[in-house]
KOLDO-881408 format. One record per residue (C-alpha): x, y, z; residue in three letters. Coordinates in steps of 0.05 Angstrom, whole numbers, plus 5000, padded with zeros to 4 digits. Each point is the difference from the previous one (the first is absolute). Last residue first. Layout:
XYZALA/...
// end
This chain:
815634078323LEU/492649904987LEU/499350654964ASN/504149774940GLN/494449564977THR/495850644992PRO/504350284942ASN/498950764991LYS/500150185072SER/506049575011ARG/503650384945LYS/498050695027TYR/502849735070LEU/506749804967THR/500450674968SER/498750365062SER/505649665037THR/498949535057ILE/503350225067PRO/493250345017SER/498350675036MET/492349985014TYR/495650625000LEU/493749895031ILE/493750434988ASP/494149945047LYS/492750084986GLU/499049274981GLY/507149714985LYS/502650414942LYS/507249814979ILE/506050414978LEU/506249534983ILE/506850325007LEU/506149624968SER/507249835003LYS/500149955077PRO/506749805026LEU/500049315035ASP/505149925058PHE/494750045056ALA/494649634959GLY/495850374947GLY/492450125017ILE/501250775021ASN/493050255019VAL/498450724993LEU/492950155028ASN/502350205070LYS/496650684984LYS/506350385013LYS/503449504950GLU/495250114948TYR/500550715003GLN/508049965003GLU/499849584937LEU/495950524960PHE/504150605033GLU/506649684972THR/496949884933SER/497750715000GLU/506750345017ARG/503249604948SER/505049415008ALA/497349704932THR/496849354999LEU/503149644937ASN/503549495047ASP/494449965044LEU/495549724943ASP/492750125017PHE/494049535000ILE/493350314999GLY/492750005030ILE/499349265015LEU/493549835034ASP/496749644940ARG/506849594992ASP/498449685064ASP/506550005043CYS/504449445023LEU/505250045052ILE/504649375006ASN/506350445008ASN/499050344934GLY/494950284956ILE/496349414979HIS/493850224955LEU/493349765012TYR/494949944943MET/
// end
């Protein structure tokens, strides 16, 4: 099954590692280092528009590469879509 994560991007649910809510992500040193690590490797992708604030992080495994997407879609909406396949076609 495929999950629409925003901006016409679909991911195979078998590649999905995790969906994280940015509102609940603490501004801890570990969180900052995690984001910086993906940014340095150029594996951090903001799929929102210029005026869309990211609301969730989606970690995907593509082959040997991990990609961290910043999505304007909330983690709760992504969760609902993953449970209801007809919602993935939006």
